[in-house]
N, C-alpha and C positions, 0 to 999 in steps of 0.2 A: 504494500500500500504506500502511496506517496502523500506526504503532508506538506503544506506550505509553512515556511518559517517567516514570521512577521515581527517587525519592530514598530514601536509606537513613534510616529514622527511628530505628533503634537495633538492639539485638540481644536475643534471648530464647533461653536455653538453647543458646547458641552458633550460632544461626541469625539471619540478617538479617531485619529487619522493614522492608518496603518500603511507600511511599506513592506512589500514582499522582498525578503532578503535572499531567499534560496528555498531549498527543499530538504526534507528528511525522508529517506527511503527505508521502509521496513521490509526486509527480505523474508522469504519463506522459512528460513532457518532461524528466524528471530533476531538476527543481527541487524543493526541500523547503520546507515551512512548519511552524512550531511554534506550537501553541496551548497556553498555560499556563492551567490551571484554578486552581492555587494556586502561590504562591511560598514555598518553605521559608524560614523565618526563625528558626532555632534555633542555639544555640551548637554543637550537635552536627553540623549540616550542614556538609559540607566544600566545598560549591560545585559538586559534580558531580551530573549527572543521568545515569541509565543509560537507553539506548534498548533496548527489549525488544519482541519480537514480541507482538502482542496475544493474550491468552488469554481464553477465555470463563470465566465463574465456575466452571463444572464442571471446568475444567482446572487449577485451582490446585494447586500442589505438595502432596504428602502432608504432613499436619501443618500446613499453612498455610491461609490464607484469602485469597481474592481481595478486594481493596478496592473499594468502590463509589466513585462520584465524590466523595463527601463524606469518604472516608478512614476511615469507621467500619465498613466491611464489613457484616455482617448484624446487628450489635449495634444495640440501641436507641440513639437519640440521647441525649446527656446531658441531665439536667434543665435546663430553661431555654434549651436550644439553639434551639428554634423561636420563642422570644420575643425573640431578639436583634434590635435595631433596624437592623442593617446586613446 
């Protein structure tokens, strides 16, 4: 089974804003592996990742938006994002 790893980015109108940081994969033999796509590095991050069952984009909570791999959801990328050399 595959789970999403989430970190809390902040809050908006009393609701948490979550960023998908990677996945946790549970194998048939009971072993688990973690794949991080991003490592949160902000003063607001408390060091905790939340393990959550995967949701398809259509299943995001009401009033929320499922985040894509890049953490920008369905919004356009910021100006200059695609020109970054790394």
